[in-house]
C-alpha positions as a printed Julia matrix, in Angstrom:
173×3 Matrix{Float64}:
  85.19   80.93  105.4
  86.72   77.86  103.1
  89.46   78.66  100.42
  90.05   76.35   97.96
  92.83   76.73   95.45
  92.88   75.51   91.65
  95.96   75.55   89.81
  94.71   76.28   86.3
  96.38   77.03   82.74
  99.79   76.71   81.21
 101.27   79.34   83.76
  99.99   77.31   86.81
  97.58   80.5    87.84
  95.93   80.02   91.19
  92.32   80.52   90.92
  90.47   80.62   94.08
  87.26   79.61   95.25
  85.91   81.21   98.31
  82.77   79.64  100.33
  80.65   81.06  102.97
  77.42   79.73  104.0
  76.74   77.85  100.33
  77.55   80.97   98.64
  80.84   81.53   97.0
  83.28   83.8    94.93
  85.77   83.03   92.26
  89.09   84.91   92.19
  90.88   84.83   88.95
  89.2    82.54   86.66
  92.29   81.65   85.03
  91.07   79.1    82.52
  89.3    75.51   82.37
  85.88   76.59   82.7
  84.31   73.35   83.06
  86.77   72.57   86.11
  85.6    75.77   87.8
  82.01   74.76   87.02
  82.5    71.4    88.5
  83.96   73.15   91.86
  81.39   75.46   92.1
  78.78   72.56   91.96
  75.46   73.2    93.86
  77.14   76.27   95.5
  75.64   79.99   94.83
  78.2    81.89   92.79
  77.59   85.42   93.61
  80.4    87.15   92.14
  83.91   87.01   90.25
  86.68   89.16   91.31
  89.62   89.84   89.07
  93.07   91.19   90.57
  94.09   92.14   86.84
  93.37   91.36   83.37
  96.53   89.19   82.37
  95.42   86.63   79.92
  96.63   83.94   82.53
  94.07   85.27   85.29
  91.0    85.73   83.17
  90.8    82.73   80.52
  87.54   81.39   82.04
  86.0    84.54   82.63
  83.69   85.18   79.32
  82.29   81.67   79.95
  81.77   82.29   83.78
  79.97   85.38   82.88
  77.48   83.97   80.27
  76.81   80.83   82.26
  76.24   82.49   85.91
  75.47   85.89   85.25
  77.07   87.67   88.3
  78.66   90.47   88.95
  82.35   91.4    87.95
  84.58   92.87   90.44
  87.94   94.5    89.6
  89.96   97.86   89.42
  86.73   99.84   88.34
  84.59   98.63   91.26
  83.62  100.84   94.55
  86.29  100.14   97.12
  84.18   98.63  100.0
  81.82   95.55   98.89
  79.27   93.56  100.81
  77.47   90.82   98.49
  75.56   88.12  100.35
  77.63   87.11  103.38
  81.21   88.46  101.85
  82.52   91.92  102.86
  85.55   93.16  101.3
  87.72   96.07  100.36
  89.76   96.85   97.04
  93.24   98.06   97.33
  95.03   99.67   94.35
  98.28   97.88   94.46
  99.33   99.09   90.68
 102.83   98.28   89.61
 102.76   94.81   87.97
 100.04   96.45   85.96
  97.98   99.59   85.81
  94.67   97.85   86.92
  96.12   95.44   89.66
  94.43   95.28   92.88
  94.17   93.46   95.94
  90.71   92.08   97.78
  91.17   92.69  101.35
  88.76   90.64  103.74
  89.8    92.41  106.99
  87.61   90.31  109.05
  89.29   86.9   108.32
  92.62   88.73  107.81
  93.14   87.51  104.24
  94.44   89.28  101.25
  94.38   88.35   97.34
  97.03   89.86   95.88
  97.08   88.43   92.17
 100.48   89.27   90.78
 101.38   92.03   93.18
 103.58   89.73   95.57
 104.49   86.32   95.74
 106.28   84.46   98.46
 109.65   86.14   98.41
 109.13   87.88   95.24
 106.93   90.21   93.32
 105.39   90.81   90.16
 107.38   91.71   87.2
 107.13   95.11   86.09
 108.37   95.07   82.54
 105.35   94.02   80.99
 102.67   96.03   79.66
 101.35   98.77   81.79
 103.82   97.61   84.29
 105.63  100.42   86.46
 108.77  100.21   89.02
 107.65  103.32   90.69
 104.07  102.63   91.07
 105.18   99.16   92.55
 107.45  100.38   94.98
 104.54  103.06   96.06
 102.18   99.74   96.7
 104.76   97.77   98.47
 105.31  101.08  100.63
 101.67  101.19  101.28
 100.92   97.45  102.09
 103.85   97.6   104.67
 101.28   99.37  107.04
  98.82   96.36  107.12
  99.02   93.6   109.99
 101.58   91.08  109.87
  99.11   88.19  110.28
  97.06   88.84  107.05
  97.45   85.5   104.99
  98.28   86.6   101.27
  97.12   84.65   98.42
  98.85   84.83   95.22
  98.19   84.44   91.77
 101.12   81.99   91.61
 102.8    79.59   93.95
 102.04   79.05   97.6
 100.28   81.59  100.28
 102.33   83.35  102.8
 101.7    86.11  105.42
 102.71   89.84  105.25
 104.75   89.47  108.46
 107.0    86.79  106.65
 107.1    88.97  103.68
 108.12   92.14  105.47
 111.51   90.08  106.84
 112.06   87.55  103.91
 111.25   89.6   100.87
 113.5    91.75   99.57
 111.21   94.18   98.12
 109.22   94.63  101.35
 112.33   94.97  103.58
 114.31   97.41  102.25
């Protein structure tokens, strides 16, 4: 599985293109439909994953839906998804927003966490539908997952869960 990071929009949001056997998924189509479309190229887009519905994570969503007519996976989707050669689980990681989820590709040891966790930090909880108590519950729950999982955040660089358990104040308390 190949992962390409596109940094898009005024808030420098990470949009991910996940490729496997000529099929692909888009995670958080931040903005710039034409850039995303160009990156998809001749690949077969089979779905769009939305970690949460803040504007900086969905700016190109409507155009992608109209152009490609593929399923959207978000907080309302089933927990276990298999589509083409992709298999992932949805984990409710509320706190940043009430619709925040993490997409967990267990075989590949990868999580797309949106604005739930950043390298050495976490997402804000003071915006609409954010909640400190929910965030702490989600952080406590995620600690049970293996340390070698790579976390792909909505902004900034990737990290590992093990690194965050040691270096992220919110995960090591």
